[in-house]
C-alpha atoms as an extended CHARMM CRD file, in Angstrom:
* protein
*
       180  EXT
         1         1  UNK       CA             -3.3760000000      -29.2360000000        9.7220000000  PROA      1               0.0000000000
         2         2  UNK       CA             -4.7640000000      -25.7200000000       10.1420000000  PROA      2               0.0000000000
         3         3  UNK       CA             -8.1220000000      -24.9510000000        8.5930000000  PROA      3               0.0000000000
         4         4  UNK       CA             -8.4590000000      -23.6800000000        5.0450000000  PROA      4               0.0000000000
         5         5  UNK       CA            -10.3880000000      -20.4280000000        5.3000000000  PROA      5               0.0000000000
         6         6  UNK       CA            -10.5690000000      -17.9700000000        2.4460000000  PROA      6               0.0000000000
         7         7  UNK       CA             -8.2940000000      -14.9480000000        2.5440000000  PROA      7               0.0000000000
         8         8  UNK       CA             -9.7650000000      -11.7550000000        3.8870000000  PROA      8               0.0000000000
         9         9  UNK       CA            -10.0700000000       -9.1480000000        1.1650000000  PROA      9               0.0000000000
        10        10  UNK       CA             -8.3760000000       -5.9180000000        2.1330000000  PROA      10              0.0000000000
        11        11  UNK       CA             -9.4370000000       -2.9160000000        0.0980000000  PROA      11              0.0000000000
        12        12  UNK       CA             -7.1410000000       -0.0550000000        0.9740000000  PROA      12              0.0000000000
        13        13  UNK       CA             -8.9040000000        2.4410000000       -1.2700000000  PROA      13              0.0000000000
        14        14  UNK       CA             -6.6970000000        5.4780000000       -1.9100000000  PROA      14              0.0000000000
        15        15  UNK       CA             -4.0650000000        4.0730000000        0.4690000000  PROA      15              0.0000000000
        16        16  UNK       CA             -3.1260000000        1.2320000000       -1.8510000000  PROA      16              0.0000000000
        17        17  UNK       CA             -4.1650000000       -1.8330000000       -3.7830000000  PROA      17              0.0000000000
        18        18  UNK       CA             -6.8710000000       -4.3550000000       -3.0420000000  PROA      18              0.0000000000
        19        19  UNK       CA             -5.4400000000       -7.5920000000       -1.6860000000  PROA      19              0.0000000000
        20        20  UNK       CA             -7.2440000000      -10.6950000000       -2.9290000000  PROA      20              0.0000000000
        21        21  UNK       CA             -6.7740000000      -14.3960000000       -3.4820000000  PROA      21              0.0000000000
        22        22  UNK       CA             -4.6150000000      -15.3400000000       -6.4560000000  PROA      22              0.0000000000
        23        23  UNK       CA             -6.4630000000      -16.5190000000       -9.5740000000  PROA      23              0.0000000000
        24        24  UNK       CA             -5.1580000000      -18.4970000000      -12.5420000000  PROA      24              0.0000000000
        25        25  UNK       CA             -5.5070000000      -15.3700000000      -14.7050000000  PROA      25              0.0000000000
        26        26  UNK       CA             -2.7980000000      -13.7470000000      -12.5190000000  PROA      26              0.0000000000
        27        27  UNK       CA             -0.1060000000      -16.3000000000      -13.4170000000  PROA      27              0.0000000000
        28        28  UNK       CA              1.4770000000      -14.3330000000      -16.2730000000  PROA      28              0.0000000000
        29        29  UNK       CA              1.5990000000      -11.1140000000      -14.2460000000  PROA      29              0.0000000000
        30        30  UNK       CA              3.1570000000      -12.9200000000      -11.2600000000  PROA      30              0.0000000000
        31        31  UNK       CA              5.7380000000      -14.5640000000      -13.5180000000  PROA      31              0.0000000000
        32        32  UNK       CA              6.5810000000      -11.1500000000      -15.0180000000  PROA      32              0.0000000000
        33        33  UNK       CA              7.0090000000       -9.6310000000      -11.5460000000  PROA      33              0.0000000000
        34        34  UNK       CA              9.2580000000      -12.4800000000      -10.4050000000  PROA      34              0.0000000000
        35        35  UNK       CA             11.4430000000      -12.7120000000      -13.5410000000  PROA      35              0.0000000000
        36        36  UNK       CA             13.7130000000       -9.7010000000      -12.8660000000  PROA      36              0.0000000000
        37        37  UNK       CA             14.3310000000      -10.8880000000       -9.2910000000  PROA      37              0.0000000000
        38        38  UNK       CA             15.5760000000      -14.1920000000      -10.6730000000  PROA      38              0.0000000000
        39        39  UNK       CA             17.4570000000      -12.8540000000      -13.6830000000  PROA      39              0.0000000000
        40        40  UNK       CA             19.1650000000       -9.8210000000      -12.1370000000  PROA      40              0.0000000000
        41        41  UNK       CA             19.3190000000      -10.1760000000       -8.3450000000  PROA      41              0.0000000000
        42        42  UNK       CA             20.3660000000      -12.4910000000       -5.5620000000  PROA      42              0.0000000000
        43        43  UNK       CA             17.0000000000      -12.0570000000       -3.8370000000  PROA      43              0.0000000000
        44        44  UNK       CA             15.9140000000      -15.3550000000       -5.3760000000  PROA      44              0.0000000000
        45        45  UNK       CA             18.2380000000      -18.3320000000       -5.6040000000  PROA      45              0.0000000000
        46        46  UNK       CA             16.4980000000      -19.6040000000       -8.7340000000  PROA      46              0.0000000000
        47        47  UNK       CA             18.7020000000      -19.3520000000      -11.8070000000  PROA      47              0.0000000000
        48        48  UNK       CA             16.0720000000      -19.2980000000      -14.5760000000  PROA      48              0.0000000000
        49        49  UNK       CA             12.7860000000      -17.3780000000      -14.3100000000  PROA      49              0.0000000000
        50        50  UNK       CA              9.8060000000      -19.7310000000      -14.3320000000  PROA      50              0.0000000000
        51        51  UNK       CA              7.0650000000      -19.0680000000      -16.8490000000  PROA      51              0.0000000000
        52        52  UNK       CA              3.3870000000      -18.5130000000      -16.1910000000  PROA      52              0.0000000000
        53        53  UNK       CA              2.5640000000      -22.2420000000      -16.4340000000  PROA      53              0.0000000000
        54        54  UNK       CA              5.1190000000      -23.1040000000      -13.7410000000  PROA      54              0.0000000000
        55        55  UNK       CA              3.9290000000      -20.2660000000      -11.4900000000  PROA      55              0.0000000000
        56        56  UNK       CA              0.3640000000      -21.5390000000      -11.9050000000  PROA      56              0.0000000000
        57        57  UNK       CA              1.4380000000      -25.0820000000      -11.0300000000  PROA      57              0.0000000000
        58        58  UNK       CA              3.2810000000      -23.9020000000       -7.9080000000  PROA      58              0.0000000000
        59        59  UNK       CA              0.4880000000      -21.6430000000       -6.6930000000  PROA      59              0.0000000000
        60        60  UNK       CA             -2.2270000000      -24.2430000000       -7.3660000000  PROA      60              0.0000000000
        61        61  UNK       CA             -0.2180000000      -26.7760000000       -5.3390000000  PROA      61              0.0000000000
        62        62  UNK       CA              0.0970000000      -24.3180000000       -2.4400000000  PROA      62              0.0000000000
        63        63  UNK       CA             -3.6250000000      -23.5840000000       -2.4510000000  PROA      63              0.0000000000
        64        64  UNK       CA             -4.5180000000      -27.2750000000       -2.7160000000  PROA      64              0.0000000000
        65        65  UNK       CA             -2.4200000000      -27.8840000000        0.4150000000  PROA      65              0.0000000000
        66        66  UNK       CA             -4.3100000000      -25.1500000000        2.3050000000  PROA      66              0.0000000000
        67        67  UNK       CA             -1.7980000000      -22.3130000000        2.0240000000  PROA      67              0.0000000000
        68        68  UNK       CA             -2.6650000000      -18.7540000000        0.9520000000  PROA      68              0.0000000000
        69        69  UNK       CA             -1.5380000000      -17.0940000000       -2.2540000000  PROA      69              0.0000000000
        70        70  UNK       CA             -2.4790000000      -13.4090000000       -2.4430000000  PROA      70              0.0000000000
        71        71  UNK       CA             -2.0990000000      -10.6740000000       -5.0310000000  PROA      71              0.0000000000
        72        72  UNK       CA             -2.1470000000       -6.9050000000       -4.7930000000  PROA      72              0.0000000000
        73        73  UNK       CA             -4.4780000000       -5.7010000000       -7.5240000000  PROA      73              0.0000000000
        74        74  UNK       CA             -4.4230000000       -2.1150000000       -8.7180000000  PROA      74              0.0000000000
        75        75  UNK       CA             -5.8670000000       -0.2770000000      -11.6750000000  PROA      75              0.0000000000
        76        76  UNK       CA             -2.8020000000       -1.2650000000      -13.6800000000  PROA      76              0.0000000000
        77        77  UNK       CA             -3.1920000000       -4.9820000000      -12.8810000000  PROA      77              0.0000000000
        78        78  UNK       CA             -1.2180000000       -7.1120000000      -10.4530000000  PROA      78              0.0000000000
        79        79  UNK       CA              1.3530000000       -5.0380000000       -8.5680000000  PROA      79              0.0000000000
        80        80  UNK       CA              2.6980000000       -7.7940000000       -6.3360000000  PROA      80              0.0000000000
        81        81  UNK       CA              2.0290000000      -11.1410000000       -4.7280000000  PROA      81              0.0000000000
        82        82  UNK       CA              2.6980000000      -13.0450000000       -1.5310000000  PROA      82              0.0000000000
        83        83  UNK       CA              2.3340000000      -16.6310000000       -0.4680000000  PROA      83              0.0000000000
        84        84  UNK       CA              3.0040000000      -18.9910000000        2.3810000000  PROA      84              0.0000000000
        85        85  UNK       CA              3.8950000000      -22.6430000000        2.2290000000  PROA      85              0.0000000000
        86        86  UNK       CA              5.2420000000      -25.4630000000        4.3030000000  PROA      86              0.0000000000
        87        87  UNK       CA              8.3410000000      -24.6140000000        6.2980000000  PROA      87              0.0000000000
        88        88  UNK       CA              9.3930000000      -28.2660000000        6.4770000000  PROA      88              0.0000000000
        89        89  UNK       CA              7.6420000000      -31.5090000000        5.5480000000  PROA      89              0.0000000000
        90        90  UNK       CA              7.6720000000      -33.2280000000        8.9530000000  PROA      90              0.0000000000
        91        91  UNK       CA              4.3190000000      -33.1810000000       10.7880000000  PROA      91              0.0000000000
        92        92  UNK       CA              5.5900000000      -31.3190000000       13.8540000000  PROA      92              0.0000000000
        93        93  UNK       CA              6.2020000000      -28.2640000000       11.6250000000  PROA      93              0.0000000000
        94        94  UNK       CA              2.5870000000      -28.1660000000       10.3790000000  PROA      94              0.0000000000
        95        95  UNK       CA              1.7370000000      -24.9200000000       12.2160000000  PROA      95              0.0000000000
        96        96  UNK       CA              4.7430000000      -23.0230000000       10.8140000000  PROA      96              0.0000000000
        97        97  UNK       CA              4.8060000000      -21.4320000000        7.3620000000  PROA      97              0.0000000000
        98        98  UNK       CA              7.5670000000      -19.9640000000        5.2370000000  PROA      98              0.0000000000
        99        99  UNK       CA              6.5650000000      -16.9430000000        3.1850000000  PROA      99              0.0000000000
       100       100  UNK       CA              7.6010000000      -14.8390000000        0.2060000000  PROA      100             0.0000000000
       101       101  UNK       CA              6.5480000000      -11.3690000000       -0.9460000000  PROA      101             0.0000000000
       102       102  UNK       CA              7.3570000000       -9.9230000000       -4.3790000000  PROA      102             0.0000000000
       103       103  UNK       CA              6.4280000000       -6.4610000000       -5.6260000000  PROA      103             0.0000000000
       104       104  UNK       CA              6.6980000000       -5.1740000000       -9.1750000000  PROA      104             0.0000000000
       105       105  UNK       CA             10.0350000000       -3.3020000000       -9.2060000000  PROA      105             0.0000000000
       106       106  UNK       CA              8.3290000000       -0.3120000000      -10.8550000000  PROA      106             0.0000000000
       107       107  UNK       CA              6.0360000000        0.3020000000       -7.8740000000  PROA      107             0.0000000000
       108       108  UNK       CA              8.2290000000       -0.5600000000       -4.9050000000  PROA      108             0.0000000000
       109       109  UNK       CA              8.1620000000        1.6030000000       -1.7850000000  PROA      109             0.0000000000
       110       110  UNK       CA              4.4870000000        2.4400000000       -2.2560000000  PROA      110             0.0000000000
       111       111  UNK       CA              3.0910000000        0.2800000000        0.5550000000  PROA      111             0.0000000000
       112       112  UNK       CA              2.2680000000       -2.7490000000       -1.5920000000  PROA      112             0.0000000000
       113       113  UNK       CA              4.7320000000       -5.0600000000        0.1780000000  PROA      113             0.0000000000
       114       114  UNK       CA              3.4310000000       -3.9320000000        3.5610000000  PROA      114             0.0000000000
       115       115  UNK       CA             -0.1860000000       -4.4980000000        2.5130000000  PROA      115             0.0000000000
       116       116  UNK       CA              0.6330000000       -7.9480000000        1.1470000000  PROA      116             0.0000000000
       117       117  UNK       CA              2.5980000000       -9.0030000000        4.2190000000  PROA      117             0.0000000000
       118       118  UNK       CA             -0.0680000000       -7.7500000000        6.6330000000  PROA      118             0.0000000000
       119       119  UNK       CA             -2.7860000000       -9.5790000000        4.7140000000  PROA      119             0.0000000000
       120       120  UNK       CA             -0.6810000000      -12.7390000000        4.5200000000  PROA      120             0.0000000000
       121       121  UNK       CA              0.0230000000      -12.6760000000        8.2660000000  PROA      121             0.0000000000
       122       122  UNK       CA             -3.6880000000      -12.1840000000        9.0210000000  PROA      122             0.0000000000
       123       123  UNK       CA             -4.7310000000      -14.9280000000        6.6050000000  PROA      123             0.0000000000
       124       124  UNK       CA             -2.2050000000      -17.4100000000        7.9810000000  PROA      124             0.0000000000
       125       125  UNK       CA             -3.2630000000      -16.6440000000       11.5550000000  PROA      125             0.0000000000
       126       126  UNK       CA             -6.9320000000      -17.0960000000       10.6320000000  PROA      126             0.0000000000
       127       127  UNK       CA             -6.0890000000      -20.4890000000        9.1180000000  PROA      127             0.0000000000
       128       128  UNK       CA             -4.5430000000      -21.6430000000       12.3850000000  PROA      128             0.0000000000
       129       129  UNK       CA             -0.8650000000      -21.2740000000       11.6010000000  PROA      129             0.0000000000
       130       130  UNK       CA              1.1390000000      -20.1030000000       14.6060000000  PROA      130             0.0000000000
       131       131  UNK       CA              4.5250000000      -18.9940000000       13.3290000000  PROA      131             0.0000000000
       132       132  UNK       CA              5.8840000000      -17.4770000000       10.1030000000  PROA      132             0.0000000000
       133       133  UNK       CA              9.4680000000      -17.8580000000        8.8930000000  PROA      133             0.0000000000
       134       134  UNK       CA             11.3090000000      -15.8900000000        6.2510000000  PROA      134             0.0000000000
       135       135  UNK       CA             14.5470000000      -16.7170000000        4.4750000000  PROA      135             0.0000000000
       136       136  UNK       CA             16.2830000000      -13.5570000000        3.2980000000  PROA      136             0.0000000000
       137       137  UNK       CA             19.0470000000      -14.0680000000        0.7770000000  PROA      137             0.0000000000
       138       138  UNK       CA             22.0810000000      -11.8180000000        0.4480000000  PROA      138             0.0000000000
       139       139  UNK       CA             20.9090000000       -9.6350000000        3.3590000000  PROA      139             0.0000000000
       140       140  UNK       CA             23.5640000000       -6.9800000000        2.8550000000  PROA      140             0.0000000000
       141       141  UNK       CA             22.2510000000       -6.1670000000       -0.6210000000  PROA      141             0.0000000000
       142       142  UNK       CA             18.5080000000       -5.8800000000       -0.0130000000  PROA      142             0.0000000000
       143       143  UNK       CA             16.0740000000       -3.9630000000        2.1190000000  PROA      143             0.0000000000
       144       144  UNK       CA             14.1870000000       -7.1320000000        2.9280000000  PROA      144             0.0000000000
       145       145  UNK       CA             15.7050000000       -7.6510000000        6.3690000000  PROA      145             0.0000000000
       146       146  UNK       CA             14.8210000000       -4.1290000000        7.5430000000  PROA      146             0.0000000000
       147       147  UNK       CA             11.3340000000       -4.5380000000        6.0490000000  PROA      147             0.0000000000
       148       148  UNK       CA             10.7720000000       -7.7270000000        8.0120000000  PROA      148             0.0000000000
       149       149  UNK       CA             12.1440000000       -6.3050000000       11.2500000000  PROA      149             0.0000000000
       150       150  UNK       CA              9.7260000000       -3.3490000000       10.9190000000  PROA      150             0.0000000000
       151       151  UNK       CA              6.8460000000       -5.8290000000       10.5960000000  PROA      151             0.0000000000
       152       152  UNK       CA              7.2990000000       -7.8880000000       13.7360000000  PROA      152             0.0000000000
       153       153  UNK       CA              9.9010000000      -10.3990000000       12.6230000000  PROA      153             0.0000000000
       154       154  UNK       CA             13.0920000000      -11.0120000000       14.5500000000  PROA      154             0.0000000000
       155       155  UNK       CA             16.3730000000      -12.2350000000       13.1900000000  PROA      155             0.0000000000
       156       156  UNK       CA             17.1480000000      -15.7530000000       14.4290000000  PROA      156             0.0000000000
       157       157  UNK       CA             20.2600000000      -16.7760000000       12.5420000000  PROA      157             0.0000000000
       158       158  UNK       CA             22.4870000000      -16.6520000000        9.5130000000  PROA      158             0.0000000000
       159       159  UNK       CA             23.4880000000      -19.4970000000        7.2380000000  PROA      159             0.0000000000
       160       160  UNK       CA             26.8080000000      -18.4830000000        5.7110000000  PROA      160             0.0000000000
       161       161  UNK       CA             27.6830000000      -19.1580000000        2.0780000000  PROA      161             0.0000000000
       162       162  UNK       CA             24.6980000000      -21.4680000000        1.6380000000  PROA      162             0.0000000000
       163       163  UNK       CA             23.8320000000      -20.1810000000       -1.8420000000  PROA      163             0.0000000000
       164       164  UNK       CA             25.8860000000      -19.5190000000       -4.9510000000  PROA      164             0.0000000000
       165       165  UNK       CA             24.7380000000      -17.2150000000       -7.7280000000  PROA      165             0.0000000000
       166       166  UNK       CA             26.4790000000      -14.8300000000      -10.1390000000  PROA      166             0.0000000000
       167       167  UNK       CA             29.8530000000      -16.2380000000       -9.0490000000  PROA      167             0.0000000000
       168       168  UNK       CA             29.3180000000      -15.3710000000       -5.3940000000  PROA      168             0.0000000000
       169       169  UNK       CA             28.7530000000      -17.3930000000       -2.2440000000  PROA      169             0.0000000000
       170       170  UNK       CA             25.7040000000      -15.9500000000       -0.5220000000  PROA      170             0.0000000000
       171       171  UNK       CA             24.4320000000      -15.8870000000        3.0390000000  PROA      171             0.0000000000
       172       172  UNK       CA             20.8190000000      -16.1390000000        4.1140000000  PROA      172             0.0000000000
       173       173  UNK       CA             19.2850000000      -14.6840000000        7.2400000000  PROA      173             0.0000000000
       174       174  UNK       CA             16.4110000000      -16.4730000000        8.9160000000  PROA      174             0.0000000000
       175       175  UNK       CA             13.6250000000      -14.3960000000       10.4750000000  PROA      175             0.0000000000
       176       176  UNK       CA             10.5040000000      -15.4570000000       12.3570000000  PROA      176             0.0000000000
       177       177  UNK       CA              7.4200000000      -14.0380000000       14.0020000000  PROA      177             0.0000000000
       178       178  UNK       CA              4.5010000000      -15.4120000000       15.9590000000  PROA      178             0.0000000000
       179       179  UNK       CA              1.0890000000      -15.2280000000       14.3160000000  PROA      179             0.0000000000
       180       180  UNK       CA             -0.9910000000      -14.9520000000       17.4740000000  PROA      180             0.0000000000
């Protein structure tokens, strides 16, 4: 298993938020950021938004397993978060992580997602992970695929109709990038 080094703090000053390790006090803000993605979009395949206690449980489990959970902190509080976790449970996958990035809908397109993803990539590489995978749901309806392609990911395949939400069958696109 890759080593468990602390995340590198990235203070972007006037260019954006400070990126730091997630703390338990961030759970409610992260749950509030995630809730509209679950309730109103096909970006997440969850059907009910998890509360702060469930977010805390999930993020604590990721950190206990050696995976990073980062937040973008600004003067107004938490503006977004990103995390990486196991891609698959089998031991041969141990150097590959799957990631997620969520930004408060009210502050999108301000560089927060970019800052979070860059910090997450750097943190995962520093911890010895070698490849990062992303699963982008409903790719025709989001900017996520273009965002990932701009940040060094390449599209590696589509799973057709694998999800079902809001009465629709939904595709997912798989993306990957090396971390070295």
